[in-house]
PAVODREN-932651 format. One record per atom (N, C-alpha, C, O): residue number from 1; x negated, y negated, z negated. Coordinates in pm, 1 decimal. Each point is the difference from the previous one (the first is absolute). Layout:
<recs>
<NUM <X Y Z>>
...
</recs>
This chain:
<recs>
<1 <-83.5 118.1 0.0>>
<1 <83.5 -118.1 0.0>>
<1 <-88.3 -124.9 0.0>>
<1 <-99.0 -8.9 -72.6>>
<2 <136.4 -82.6 152.5>>
<2 <-78.3 -122.5 9.5>>
<2 <53.8 -105.2 -96.4>>
<2 <110.5 12.5 -52.8>>
<3 <-188.6 -113.4 31.7>>
<3 <39.0 -110.1 -87.2>>
<3 <120.9 -74.0 56.0>>
<3 <87.1 -43.0 -75.6>>
<4 <-81.5 28.1 207.2>>
<4 <113.3 -68.6 62.7>>
<4 <129.4 76.7 -23.1>>
<4 <103.7 -60.8 -26.6>>
<5 <-108.1 193.5 36.2>>
<5 <119.3 81.1 -21.9>>
<5 <46.9 -11.5 -144.5>>
<5 <119.7 -13.1 -25.5>>
<6 <-213.2 17.7 -69.3>>
<6 <36.2 -12.9 -140.2>>
<6 <57.5 -138.1 -30.4>>
<6 <91.7 -12.5 -81.1>>
<7 <-144.6 -90.1 145.1>>
<7 <51.9 -135.1 -18.7>>
<7 <142.2 -10.9 53.1>>
<7 <84.6 -63.0 -63.3>>
<8 <-57.3 123.0 177.8>>
<8 <134.7 -2.4 55.9>>
<8 <97.8 75.2 -89.2>>
<8 <113.5 -44.0 -17.7>>
<9 <-155.4 155.7 -38.1>>
<9 <86.2 75.4 -90.9>>
<9 <31.2 -82.6 -124.4>>
<9 <114.5 -3.7 -44.9>>
<10 <-214.7 -61.7 -10.4>>
<10 <19.8 -82.8 -118.6>>
<10 <95.3 -114.4 30.1>>
<10 <90.1 -28.1 -79.1>>
<11 <-108.9 -37.9 191.9>>
<11 <88.0 -110.7 38.0>>
<11 <142.9 49.5 18.4>>
<11 <94.7 -68.3 -38.9>>
<12 <-78.7 185.8 97.6>>
<12 <134.1 56.3 17.3>>
<12 <69.5 20.0 -134.0>>
<12 <117.7 -33.1 -13.8>>
<13 <-188.2 86.3 -84.5>>
<13 <58.8 22.0 -131.7>>
<13 <28.3 -131.2 -72.4>>
<13 <100.0 -11.4 -70.8>>
<14 <-187.0 -87.0 88.1>>
<14 <22.9 -130.9 -62.3>>
<14 <127.3 -62.7 55.6>>
<14 <82.6 -49.9 -76.5>>
<15 <-65.7 51.7 207.3>>
<15 <121.1 -55.8 59.4>>
<15 <124.2 80.7 -37.2>>
<15 <108.1 -56.8 -15.6>>
<16 <-122.3 187.2 1.6>>
<16 <113.6 81.8 -42.8>>
<16 <43.5 -39.9 -139.7>>
<16 <119.7 -9.1 -27.2>>
<17 <-214.5 -14.8 -61.0>>
<17 <33.5 -43.8 -135.8>>
<17 <64.7 -138.0 2.7>>
<17 <97.2 -23.7 -71.7>>
<18 <-149.2 -66.9 152.5>>
<18 <57.2 -134.9 8.8>>
<18 <143.3 5.3 51.2>>
<18 <88.5 -62.6 -58.4>>
<19 <-64.0 136.3 166.8>>
<19 <135.6 12.0 53.7>>
<19 <93.2 70.3 -98.7>>
<19 <117.9 -34.1 -9.2>>
<20 <-170.0 131.4 -64.0>>
<20 <81.7 70.0 -99.6>>
<20 <41.5 -94.3 -111.3>>
<20 <116.7 -1.8 -39.3>>
<21 <-210.4 -76.3 -11.9>>
<21 <33.2 -95.7 -105.6>>
<21 <100.3 -103.4 48.1>>
<21 <90.8 -38.0 -73.9>>
<22 <-107.2 -7.6 197.7>>
<22 <95.8 -95.3 56.7>>
<22 <139.2 62.6 7.2>>
<22 <98.8 -63.2 -37.3>>
<23 <-91.3 185.4 84.7>>
<23 <129.5 67.8 12.1>>
<23 <64.1 21.5 -137.0>>
<23 <120.6 -19.6 -15.7>>
<24 <-199.5 59.4 -82.6>>
<24 <54.3 22.5 -134.1>>
<24 <53.3 -130.9 -59.2>>
<24 <108.2 -2.2 -58.7>>
<25 <-183.3 -105.2 74.1>>
<25 <45.9 -128.7 -52.8>>
<25 <128.4 -46.3 67.9>>
<25 <89.8 -52.4 -66.0>>
<26 <-80.7 71.6 197.8>>
<26 <121.7 -41.0 70.5>>
<26 <119.2 86.8 -37.2>>
<26 <112.0 -50.1 -10.7>>
<27 <-134.5 179.2 -9.2>>
<27 <109.7 88.4 -40.1>>
<27 <50.1 -38.6 -138.6>>
<27 <120.6 -0.7 -24.7>>
<28 <-212.5 -31.5 -65.5>>
<28 <40.4 -43.1 -133.8>>
<28 <76.3 -132.6 8.4>>
<28 <100.0 -17.9 -69.6>>
<29 <-145.1 -73.3 152.5>>
<29 <63.0 -131.5 10.5>>
<29 <134.4 3.9 71.9>>
<29 <95.8 -63.2 -44.5>>
<30 <-87.7 137.3 156.1>>
<30 <120.2 -1.9 83.4>>
<30 <93.2 118.2 -20.5>>
<30 <116.9 -8.0 37.8>>
<31 <-163.4 115.7 -95.3>>
<31 <75.7 124.3 -0.9>>
<31 <-36.9 78.6 124.6>>
<31 <-55.4 -56.3 94.5>>
<32 <85.0 185.5 -92.8>>
<32 <-47.9 83.0 111.2>>
<32 <95.5 4.0 117.7>>
<32 <-37.9 -38.9 110.5>>
<33 <163.1 85.7 -131.0>>
<33 <83.8 20.9 118.6>>
<33 <149.7 -15.8 -21.8>>
<33 <76.5 29.8 91.7>>
<34 <-31.4 -74.1 -205.7>>
<34 <142.9 10.0 -26.1>>
<34 <80.1 -130.3 8.1>>
<34 <122.3 4.7 -13.2>>
<35 <-184.4 -118.3 33.9>>
<35 <78.2 -124.3 7.3>>
<35 <-46.5 -84.8 118.8>>
<35 <-103.6 29.8 59.5>>
<36 <177.4 -133.5 -24.5>>
<36 <-29.7 -76.4 122.0>>
<36 <-139.4 -62.1 8.1>>
<36 <-53.8 -10.3 110.3>>
<37 <-6.6 -31.1 -219.9>>
<37 <-130.4 -64.2 6.0>>
<37 <-114.7 92.9 -33.9>>
<37 <-106.8 -46.3 -40.2>>
<38 <126.3 174.7 55.2>>
<38 <-99.8 97.2 -46.2>>
<38 <-120.7 9.9 94.3>>
<38 <-1.7 -57.3 109.0>>
<39 <-96.9 130.8 -154.6>>
<39 <-128.4 14.9 68.1>>
<39 <15.0 57.5 140.8>>
<39 <-62.4 -49.7 93.8>>
<40 <142.6 151.6 -78.5>>
<40 <10.4 67.0 130.3>>
<40 <98.8 -66.2 96.2>>
<40 <31.8 58.3 103.6>>
<41 <16.9 -176.6 -134.4>>
<41 <86.2 -73.2 93.7>>
<41 <-79.5 -96.6 86.9>>
<41 <56.1 -61.3 90.9>>
<42 <-184.2 46.8 -116.9>>
<42 <-85.5 -91.3 76.2>>
<42 <-90.7 82.7 91.1>>
<42 <-61.8 96.6 -44.7>>
<43 <54.1 -134.1 170.5>>
<43 <-79.6 75.2 96.4>>
<43 <-148.0 7.4 -34.9>>
<43 <-62.8 104.0 19.4>>
<44 <5.8 -213.9 -71.1>>
<44 <-141.8 0.9 -36.6>>
<44 <-25.6 92.0 -118.8>>
<44 <-104.2 65.1 -7.3>>
<45 <198.1 -60.0 -84.7>>
<45 <-15.1 90.8 -114.0>>
<45 <11.8 145.4 43.4>>
<45 <-67.9 86.8 -55.0>>
<46 <152.7 -59.7 152.2>>
<46 <9.3 136.0 53.7>>
<46 <-132.3 39.3 63.0>>
<46 <-46.2 112.8 -17.1>>
<47 <-15.4 -205.9 90.4>>
<47 <-131.4 25.6 59.5>>
<47 <-104.2 26.5 -108.6>>
<47 <-78.6 93.9 12.3>>
<48 <76.4 -174.7 -118.0>>
<48 <-92.7 20.9 -111.6>>
<48 <20.9 137.1 -63.9>>
<48 <-96.1 71.9 -27.4>>
<49 <222.5 -36.4 4.0>>
<49 <31.5 129.5 -61.3>>
<49 <-46.6 114.6 89.9>>
<49 <-53.4 99.6 -48.9>>
<50 <73.4 -113.5 178.7>>
<50 <-44.3 102.2 95.2>>
<50 <-152.3 13.3 -1.2>>
<50 <-52.8 111.2 -0.7>>
<51 <-17.6 -224.7 0.4>>
<51 <-147.1 2.5 -2.0>>
<51 <-51.4 67.1 -126.6>>
<51 <-91.8 81.9 5.9>>
<52 <149.9 -115.9 -119.6>>
<52 <-41.9 61.4 -126.5>>
<52 <29.0 149.6 0.7>>
<52 <-84.1 79.9 -41.1>>
<53 <202.1 -42.1 87.5>>
<53 <36.4 143.0 3.1>>
<53 <-93.7 78.9 90.5>>
<53 <-48.2 106.3 -39.1>>
<54 <21.9 -156.4 158.9>>
<54 <-89.9 69.0 92.7>>
<54 <-141.7 4.1 -56.9>>
<54 <-70.3 99.8 15.9>>
<55 <28.9 -205.8 -81.1>>
<55 <-132.6 -2.4 -62.0>>
<55 <-15.5 109.1 -104.6>>
<55 <-103.9 65.7 -6.4>>
<56 <206.6 -46.0 -75.8>>
<56 <-8.0 106.2 -100.5>>
<56 <7.9 138.6 62.3>>
<56 <-67.1 92.1 -46.6>>
<57 <147.2 -75.5 150.4>>
<57 <6.5 130.0 67.6>>
<57 <-136.2 34.4 59.1>>
<57 <-46.1 113.5 -12.4>>
<58 <-17.7 -209.4 75.9>>
<58 <-132.1 24.0 58.4>>
<58 <-102.8 27.3 -109.1>>
<58 <-82.7 90.2 13.7>>
<59 <87.4 -167.6 -121.7>>
<59 <-96.4 19.9 -109.4>>
<59 <17.9 136.4 -65.7>>
<59 <-97.8 68.4 -30.0>>
<60 <222.3 -29.5 7.9>>
<60 <24.6 129.0 -64.3>>
<60 <-30.2 116.3 92.6>>
<60 <-40.0 106.8 -46.3>>
<61 <58.3 -125.3 176.0>>
<61 <-30.5 108.6 93.2>>
<61 <-150.5 19.4 16.4>>
<61 <-44.4 106.3 43.4>>
<62 <-34.1 -208.1 -77.8>>
<62 <-145.0 9.7 11.1>>
<62 <-63.0 71.1 -119.7>>
<62 <-116.8 38.8 4.8>>
<63 <194.3 -21.7 -112.2>>
<63 <-52.3 69.5 -117.4>>
<63 <-17.6 148.4 30.2>>
<63 <80.1 58.0 73.3>>
<64 <-181.8 2.5 -127.9>>
<64 <-16.3 144.4 21.5>>
<64 <108.7 77.3 -74.4>>
<64 <52.3 -45.4 -101.7>>
<65 <-20.7 160.2 153.6>>
<65 <102.5 84.0 -62.8>>
<65 <-50.6 48.2 -136.1>>
<65 <-113.7 45.8 -12.0>>
<66 <197.4 -56.2 -88.5>>
<66 <-38.1 41.3 -135.0>>
<66 <16.2 149.3 -15.3>>
<66 <-84.8 66.5 -59.6>>
<67 <192.5 -13.7 112.8>>
<67 <29.0 141.4 -13.9>>
<67 <0.5 63.2 138.3>>
<67 <65.1 -50.0 91.7>>
<68 <-136.8 158.3 -77.3>>
<68 <-2.2 73.6 126.2>>
<68 <105.9 109.3 -7.0>>
<68 <-15.1 96.4 -75.1>>
<69 <120.5 -110.5 151.8>>
<69 <108.7 97.8 -0.8>>
<69 <-29.2 105.7 104.0>>
<69 <-15.9 -29.2 118.5>>
<70 <9.3 151.6 -164.8>>
<70 <-25.7 110.8 91.8>>
<70 <125.7 86.8 8.5>>
<70 <70.5 20.4 -98.8>>
<71 <-44.9 29.4 218.3>>
<71 <119.5 84.2 15.7>>
<71 <-35.8 146.0 -5.6>>
<71 <87.8 85.5 11.4>>
</recs>
């Protein structure tokens, strides 16, 4: 692994944390999905939520398998 690759990975995780904190603060402030002014009624917030969700799916899929299931 090169230094550039490690730097890109670190930056990816830093931005994932920043977007996650932003999403959590907005959900606490606006509510999630049940009233007219909620978080998921705004297109930009939907985009943020999608980016955070995909970021976690990619991060979790990159983790090595903990348990090896054999059939």
